[in-house]
N, CA, C and O atoms as a DFTB+ gen file, in Angstrom:
276 C
 N C O
     1  1      -7.174       5.205       8.999
     2  2      -6.446       4.013       9.304
     3  2      -4.954       4.339       9.459
     4  3      -4.418       5.121       8.675
     5  1      -4.297       3.773      10.423
     6  2      -2.892       3.958      10.605
     7  2      -2.090       2.988       9.755
     8  3      -2.604       1.962       9.308
     9  1      -0.820       3.323       9.535
    10  2       0.022       2.490       8.673
    11  2       0.027       1.018       9.092
    12  3      -0.037       0.124       8.248
    13  1       0.102       0.782      10.371
    14  2       0.132      -0.604      10.862
    15  2      -1.049      -1.420      10.401
    16  3      -0.919      -2.612      10.122
    17  1      -2.197      -0.787      10.319
    18  2      -3.395      -1.468       9.878
    19  2      -3.283      -1.863       8.405
    20  3      -3.766      -2.919       7.996
    21  1      -2.640      -1.002       7.617
    22  2      -2.426      -1.348       6.196
    23  2      -1.412      -2.485       6.061
    24  3      -1.602      -3.396       5.255
    25  1      -0.336      -2.432       6.848
    26  2       0.654      -3.501       6.795
    27  2       0.003      -4.836       7.153
    28  3       0.240      -5.843       6.487
    29  1      -0.806      -4.841       8.192
    30  2      -1.473      -6.076       8.613
    31  2      -2.451      -6.547       7.551
    32  3      -2.522      -7.744       7.271
    33  1      -3.199      -5.643       6.958
    34  2      -4.164      -6.001       5.926
    35  2      -3.479      -6.634       4.739
    36  3      -3.980      -7.621       4.201
    37  1      -2.350      -6.099       4.312
    38  2      -1.592      -6.692       3.193
    39  2      -1.106      -8.079       3.550
    40  3      -1.185      -8.993       2.729
    41  1      -0.612      -8.250       4.744
    42  2      -0.129      -9.560       5.175
    43  2      -1.286     -10.567       5.174
    44  3      -1.143     -11.687       4.682
    45  1      -2.414     -10.165       5.722
    46  2      -3.572     -11.058       5.770
    47  2      -4.103     -11.361       4.392
    48  3      -4.531     -12.485       4.132
    49  1      -4.087     -10.386       3.499
    50  2      -4.500     -10.638       2.110
    51  2      -3.609     -11.701       1.433
    52  3      -4.067     -12.475       0.592
    53  1      -2.340     -11.710       1.823
    54  2      -1.394     -12.688       1.281
    55  2      -1.517     -14.042       2.000
    56  3      -0.856     -15.012       1.630
    57  1      -2.368     -14.092       3.029
    58  2      -2.596     -15.368       3.755
    59  2      -1.407     -15.786       4.570
    60  3      -1.144     -16.980       4.711
    61  1      -0.661     -14.807       5.124
    62  2       0.555     -15.133       5.858
    63  2       0.440     -14.747       7.331
    64  3      -0.228     -13.774       7.681
    65  1       1.096     -15.515       8.174
    66  2       1.256     -15.113       9.552
    67  2       2.450     -14.176       9.624
    68  3       3.207     -14.063       8.660
    69  1       2.627     -13.512      10.739
    70  2       3.797     -12.665      10.905
    71  2       5.087     -13.484      10.787
    72  3       6.072     -13.022      10.211
    73  1       5.072     -14.676      11.326
    74  2       6.236     -15.559      11.280
    75  2       6.556     -15.947       9.845
    76  3       7.722     -15.931       9.450
    77  1       5.540     -16.296       9.055
    78  2       5.772     -16.643       7.643
    79  2       6.306     -15.485       6.857
    80  3       7.219     -15.651       6.048
    81  1       5.740     -14.274       7.083
    82  2       6.218     -13.083       6.404
    83  2       7.667     -12.822       6.757
    84  3       8.465     -12.466       5.890
    85  1       8.011     -12.995       8.009
    86  2       9.372     -12.818       8.468
    87  2      10.309     -13.751       7.733
    88  3      11.351     -13.314       7.244
    89  1       9.977     -14.990       7.644
    90  2      10.826     -15.976       6.983
    91  2      10.992     -15.686       5.498
    92  3      12.072     -15.889       4.944
    93  1       9.940     -15.217       4.856
    94  2       9.993     -14.969       3.401
    95  2      10.611     -13.648       3.023
    96  3      11.034     -13.476       1.879
    97  1      10.681     -12.690       3.960
    98  2      11.235     -11.394       3.626
    99  2      12.577     -11.115       4.289
   100  3      13.311     -10.222       3.862
   101  1      12.901     -11.880       5.337
   102  2      14.122     -11.609       6.095
   103  2      13.947     -10.521       7.149
   104  3      14.902     -10.164       7.839
   105  1      12.734      -9.996       7.275
   106  2      12.415      -9.002       8.310
   107  2      12.084      -9.763       9.601
   108  3      11.486     -10.838       9.537
   109  1      12.450      -9.241      10.741
   110  2      12.155      -9.969      11.965
   111  2      10.683      -9.914      12.293
   112  3      10.009      -8.920      12.022
   113  1      10.189     -10.985      12.878
   114  2       8.789     -11.066      13.292
   115  2       8.501      -9.986      14.324
   116  3       7.412      -9.413      14.347
   117  1       9.461      -9.718      15.161
   118  2       9.295      -8.722      16.177
   119  2       9.080      -7.324      15.557
   120  3       8.234      -6.555      16.015
   121  1       9.874      -7.009      14.491
   122  2       9.678      -5.724      13.804
   123  2       8.300      -5.656      13.154
   124  3       7.622      -4.632      13.239
   125  1       7.892      -6.721      12.517
   126  2       6.580      -6.762      11.872
   127  2       5.477      -6.540      12.872
   128  3       4.550      -5.777      12.600
   129  1       5.545      -7.180      14.017
   130  2       4.546      -7.008      15.061
   131  2       4.560      -5.548      15.567
   132  3       3.508      -4.941      15.773
   133  1       5.748      -5.015      15.758
   134  2       5.895      -3.644      16.229
   135  2       5.190      -2.679      15.274
   136  3       4.444      -1.801      15.707
   137  1       5.430      -2.846      13.992
   138  2       4.823      -1.956      12.983
   139  2       3.308      -2.123      12.923
   140  3       2.569      -1.140      12.878
   141  1       2.850      -3.379      12.925
   142  2       1.414      -3.629      12.817
   143  2       0.640      -3.104      14.045
   144  3      -0.557      -2.834      13.954
   145  1       1.313      -2.965      15.162
   146  2       0.665      -2.450      16.365
   147  2       0.920      -0.972      16.552
   148  3       0.737      -0.422      17.638
   149  1       1.348      -0.335      15.470
   150  2       1.557       1.129      15.455
   151  2       2.492       1.608      16.563
   152  3       2.299       2.678      17.141
   153  1       3.498       0.803      16.842
   154  2       4.504       1.182      17.861
   155  2       5.737       1.783      17.207
   156  3       6.719       2.090      17.884
   157  1       5.685       1.950      15.903
   158  2       6.789       2.503      15.138
   159  2       6.520       2.291      13.672
   160  3       5.597       1.570      13.296
   161  1       7.325       2.918      12.846
   162  2       7.182       2.799      11.409
   163  2       8.508       2.359      10.790
   164  3       9.581       2.784      11.218
   165  1       8.414       1.508       9.785
   166  2       9.669       1.068       9.128
   167  2      10.303       2.189       8.328
   168  3       9.627       3.107       7.865
   169  1      11.616       2.095       8.173
   170  2      12.324       3.014       7.302
   171  2      12.021       2.699       5.847
   172  3      11.406       1.677       5.541
   173  1      12.443       3.554       4.974
   174  2      12.144       3.411       3.540
   175  2      12.670       2.084       2.991
   176  3      12.030       1.474       2.135
   177  1      13.829       1.634       3.478
   178  2      14.401       0.375       2.958
   179  2      13.487      -0.803       3.261
   180  3      13.289      -1.677       2.418
   181  1      12.931      -0.821       4.468
   182  2      12.006      -1.920       4.861
   183  2      10.680      -1.791       4.120
   184  3      10.076      -2.800       3.757
   185  1      10.219      -0.559       3.890
   186  2       8.978      -0.387       3.122
   187  2       9.169      -0.929       1.712
   188  3       8.264      -1.565       1.170
   189  1      10.327      -0.691       1.111
   190  2      10.572      -1.193      -0.239
   191  2      10.576      -2.723      -0.242
   192  3      10.052      -3.343      -1.166
   193  1      11.163      -3.326       0.784
   194  2      11.157      -4.809       0.884
   195  2       9.725      -5.322       0.912
   196  3       9.383      -6.258       0.189
   197  1       8.894      -4.717       1.736
   198  2       7.481      -5.159       1.846
   199  2       6.722      -4.921       0.536
   200  3       6.021      -5.814       0.060
   201  1       6.854      -3.737      -0.044
   202  2       6.131      -3.434      -1.289
   203  2       6.566      -4.381      -2.399
   204  3       5.727      -4.895      -3.138
   205  1       7.886      -4.619      -2.523
   206  2       8.381      -5.539      -3.549
   207  2       7.860      -6.949      -3.309
   208  3       7.459      -7.633      -4.250
   209  1       7.862      -7.386      -2.051
   210  2       7.387      -8.709      -1.725
   211  2       5.923      -8.879      -2.145
   212  3       5.564      -9.892      -2.745
   213  1       5.090      -7.905      -1.835
   214  2       3.667      -7.984      -2.186
   215  2       3.364      -7.641      -3.649
   216  3       2.265      -7.896      -4.141
   217  1       4.356      -7.057      -4.338
   218  2       4.161      -6.674      -5.737
   219  2       3.243      -5.469      -5.876
   220  3       2.451      -5.382      -6.814
   221  1       3.361      -4.530      -4.921
   222  2       2.538      -3.334      -4.933
   223  2       3.435      -2.102      -4.808
   224  3       4.627      -2.218      -4.521
   225  1       2.857      -0.936      -5.023
   226  2       3.610       0.306      -4.882
   227  2       3.701       0.682      -3.387
   228  3       2.958       0.182      -2.543
   229  1       4.625       1.561      -3.120
   230  2       4.732       2.110      -1.740
   231  2       3.445       2.807      -1.355
   232  3       2.997       2.712      -0.212
   233  1       2.853       3.502      -2.298
   234  2       1.560       4.187      -2.013
   235  2       0.511       3.176      -1.555
   236  3      -0.202       3.405      -0.578
   237  1       0.427       2.071      -2.263
   238  2      -0.577       1.059      -1.906
   239  2      -0.252       0.469      -0.537
   240  3      -1.153       0.217       0.263
   241  1       1.025       0.249      -0.269
   242  2       1.421      -0.373       0.984
   243  2       0.997       0.483       2.183
   244  3       0.621      -0.061       3.221
   245  1       1.052       1.786       2.059
   246  2       0.693       2.649       3.200
   247  2      -0.738       3.147       3.115
   248  3      -1.157       3.977       3.921
   249  1      -1.491       2.646       2.142
   250  2      -2.917       2.993       2.069
   251  2      -3.198       4.297       1.401
   252  3      -4.297       4.834       1.544
   253  1      -2.245       4.835       0.671
   254  2      -2.426       6.101       0.004
   255  2      -3.079       5.886      -1.330
   256  3      -2.638       5.047      -2.115
   257  1      -4.122       6.630      -1.597
   258  2      -4.743       6.587      -2.919
   259  2      -4.439       7.886      -3.650
   260  3      -4.402       8.962      -3.053
   261  1      -4.230       7.768      -4.911
   262  2      -3.911       8.897      -5.725
   263  2      -5.180       9.418      -6.371
   264  3      -5.914       8.676      -7.024
   265  1      -5.425      10.691      -6.182
   266  2      -6.635      11.295      -6.768
   267  2      -6.288      11.798      -8.171
   268  3      -5.306      12.508      -8.388
   269  1      -7.125      11.402      -9.088
   270  2      -6.966      11.844     -10.455
   271  2      -8.134      12.787     -10.796
   272  3      -9.301      12.411     -10.689
   273  1      -7.798      13.998     -11.203
   274  2      -8.841      14.981     -11.511
   275  2      -9.459      14.733     -12.880
   276  3     -10.353      15.470     -13.296
């Protein structure tokens, strides 16, 4: 899965449209759409905004799972 798919999945889990997410985070709807369609990736500052908004780690936001031996 590409990052955009994880971003979209988190937004949908929160029950938000791109427009609603934009209003609540201050990120533009155009940027959100761009990322969700894998046309680019947000910088670390924007990733932190999204992770903080959803109350998850950066790892969770990008779909990374940590393997514990």
